[in-house]
NUBA-922693 format. One line per 8 residues: their letters; for each residue x, y, z of N, C-alpha, C, O, CB. Coordinates in steps of 0.2 Angstrom, whole numbers, always signed. Glycine has a CB too. Example, Ala and Ser with C-alpha at 12.3 -4.5 7.8 and 13.67 -1.06 7.14 Angstrom:
REM residues 2
AS	+66/-28/+39/+62/-22/+39/+66/-16/+39/+71/-17/+42/+57/-22/+45; +64/-11/+35/+68/-5/+36/+64/+0/+39/+67/+6/+40/+70/-3/+29
//
This chain:
REM residues 71
MAYYRRFH	+600/+503/+448/+593/+505/+449/+589/+499/+445/+593/+497/+441/+591/+514/+447; +583/+496/+446/+581/+490/+444/+575/+492/+439/+571/+496/+442/+579/+485/+450; +574/+491/+434/+570/+492/+427/+562/+487/+431/+562/+481/+432/+575/+489/+417; +558/+491/+431/+552/+488/+432/+545/+490/+426/+544/+496/+425/+551/+492/+440; +542/+486/+422/+538/+487/+416/+531/+490/+420/+529/+490/+426/+537/+479/+410; +527/+493/+416/+521/+493/+417/+517/+487/+417/+520/+482/+414/+518/+497/+413; +511/+485/+421/+508/+480/+421/+503/+480/+415/+499/+485/+413/+504/+480/+428; +504/+475/+411/+498/+473/+405/+492/+470/+406/+488/+470/+401/+501/+468/+402
GRFTPQNL	+491/+466/+411/+487/+460/+412/+480/+461/+414/+478/+467/+415/+491/+456/+417; +476/+458/+414/+470/+460/+417/+470/+461/+424/+473/+458/+428/+466/+455/+415; +466/+468/+424/+466/+470/+432/+464/+468/+436/+458/+468/+436/+465/+474/+432; +467/+467/+443/+463/+465/+449/+468/+468/+453/+474/+468/+451/+460/+456/+451; +466/+470/+459/+473/+472/+466/+478/+465/+464/+484/+465/+463/+470/+472/+476; +474/+459/+465/+478/+455/+466/+484/+450/+460/+488/+446/+461/+475/+452/+471; +481/+453/+454/+487/+453/+449/+492/+458/+449/+498/+457/+448/+484/+454/+442; +488/+463/+452/+492/+469/+452/+498/+467/+457/+503/+469/+455/+487/+475/+455
VFDANLQD	+498/+465/+462/+503/+465/+468/+507/+459/+466/+513/+459/+467/+498/+463/+477; +505/+453/+463/+508/+449/+459/+511/+450/+454/+516/+446/+453/+504/+445/+458; +511/+454/+451/+515/+457/+444/+521/+459/+448/+526/+456/+447/+511/+465/+439; +520/+465/+453/+525/+468/+457/+531/+461/+461/+537/+460/+461/+520/+472/+464; +527/+459/+462/+530/+451/+465/+534/+448/+461/+539/+445/+464/+526/+447/+466; +532/+449/+455/+535/+443/+450/+542/+448/+447/+547/+445/+446/+529/+441/+442; +541/+453/+447/+545/+459/+444/+553/+458/+449/+558/+456/+448/+541/+469/+445; +549/+459/+455/+555/+459/+461/+559/+454/+461/+566/+454/+460/+552/+459/+468
FAVRVGYI	+555/+448/+461/+558/+440/+459/+563/+440/+453/+569/+438/+454/+552/+434/+455; +561/+444/+447/+567/+443/+443/+573/+448/+444/+579/+446/+443/+566/+444/+437; +570/+454/+445/+577/+458/+446/+582/+455/+452/+588/+455/+451/+574/+467/+449; +579/+452/+459/+585/+448/+462/+586/+444/+460/+592/+444/+460/+585/+446/+468; +585/+438/+456/+589/+433/+453/+593/+434/+446/+597/+429/+444/+585/+429/+453; +592/+440/+444/+597/+444/+441/+603/+446/+445/+608/+445/+441/+596/+449/+438; +604/+448/+450/+607/+451/+455/+612/+445/+457/+618/+445/+458/+602/+454/+460; +608/+439/+458/+610/+433/+463/+613/+431/+456/+619/+429/+458/+603/+429/+467
SARENSGQ	+612/+430/+452/+615/+426/+446/+623/+432/+443/+629/+430/+440/+607/+425/+439; +622/+437/+444/+628/+442/+442/+632/+440/+450/+638/+438/+449/+625/+453/+440; +631/+441/+453/+636/+441/+459/+639/+433/+457/+645/+433/+456/+633/+442/+468; +635/+427/+456/+637/+421/+456/+643/+421/+449/+648/+418/+450/+629/+417/+456; +641/+424/+443/+644/+424/+438/+651/+427/+439/+656/+426/+435/+640/+428/+434; +652/+433/+445/+658/+436/+446/+661/+433/+449/+667/+435/+450/+659/+442/+448; +659/+429/+451/+663/+425/+459/+662/+427/+464/+664/+423/+468/+670/+426/+460; +659/+433/+466/+656/+433/+474/+652/+430/+477/+650/+432/+482/+655/+438/+475
LPAAEAFD	+649/+424/+475/+645/+421/+478/+644/+414/+475/+643/+413/+469/+638/+425/+477; +645/+408/+477/+646/+400/+478/+640/+399/+475/+635/+401/+478/+648/+396/+485; +640/+397/+470/+635/+392/+467/+629/+389/+471/+623/+390/+471/+640/+387/+463; +632/+385/+475/+628/+382/+479/+623/+388/+484/+617/+388/+485/+634/+377/+483; +626/+393/+486/+622/+398/+491/+618/+401/+483/+612/+401/+483/+629/+405/+497; +621/+404/+479/+617/+405/+474/+610/+403/+474/+605/+406/+474/+620/+404/+469; +610/+396/+472/+604/+392/+472/+601/+392/+477/+595/+392/+476/+604/+386/+471; +601/+392/+483/+598/+391/+490/+595/+398/+488/+589/+398/+487/+604/+391/+497
QVRILWEQ	+599/+404/+487/+596/+410/+487/+589/+411/+483/+584/+415/+485/+601/+415/+484; +589/+408/+478/+584/+408/+471/+580/+404/+474/+575/+407/+474/+586/+405/+465; +580/+398/+477/+575/+393/+478/+571/+398/+485/+565/+398/+486/+579/+385/+481; +576/+402/+489/+570/+407/+492/+566/+409/+490/+560/+408/+490/+572/+411/+494; +571/+414/+486/+564/+415/+482/+560/+415/+479/+556/+420/+478/+562/+417/+481; +560/+409/+475/+554/+404/+472/+550/+404/+478/+544/+407/+477/+556/+396/+469; +551/+401/+484/+547/+398/+488/+543/+404/+490/+537/+403/+491/+550/+394/+495; +546/+410/+490/+541/+417/+493/+536/+418/+488/+530/+416/+489/+545/+424/+494
LSRSYELL	+538/+421/+482/+535/+420/+476/+528/+415/+475/+522/+417/+474/+542/+418/+472; +529/+410/+476/+523/+403/+474/+519/+406/+481/+514/+409/+480/+526/+391/+474; +522/+406/+487/+519/+406/+493/+514/+412/+492/+508/+412/+494/+523/+407/+498; +516/+420/+488/+513/+426/+487/+506/+423/+482/+501/+425/+483/+519/+432/+482; +509/+419/+476/+503/+417/+471/+498/+414/+475/+492/+413/+472/+506/+413/+465; +498/+411/+480/+493/+406/+483/+491/+411/+488/+484/+411/+489/+496/+397/+487; +493/+415/+492/+489/+420/+496/+484/+425/+493/+479/+428/+495/+494/+423/+499; +487/+425/+487/+483/+430/+483/+476/+428/+478/+471/+431/+476/+489/+434/+477
EIERQGG	+479/+419/+479/+471/+417/+476/+472/+419/+469/+467/+423/+467/+463/+421/+479; +477/+418/+464/+478/+421/+458/+473/+416/+454/+474/+410/+455/+486/+421/+455; +469/+417/+450/+465/+413/+445/+470/+411/+439/+474/+415/+437/+458/+418/+443; +470/+405/+437/+474/+403/+432/+470/+406/+425/+464/+405/+424/+475/+395/+433; +474/+408/+421/+471/+408/+414/+475/+404/+410/+480/+402/+411/+470/+416/+410; +470/+404/+405/+474/+403/+396/+470/+393/+397/+467/+391/+402/+487/+404/+396; +473/+390/+391/+471/+383/+391/+468/+379/+387/+468/+373/+389/+469/+381/+394
//
């Protein structure tokens, strides 16, 4: 079972969705890393899977039109 934390940022529907996507990314990367570290997944394949997940996360950021904060 994956652990998800509560949302603590500035609330907008887009930020809430992106936060969920970011947490899902982190959980999936953790699973991929564990499989690679245990020898169940070759490093190159693990890298490719993480790269694909990163591209999906980046695309969701762009599609949700998240405003950059800070600075």
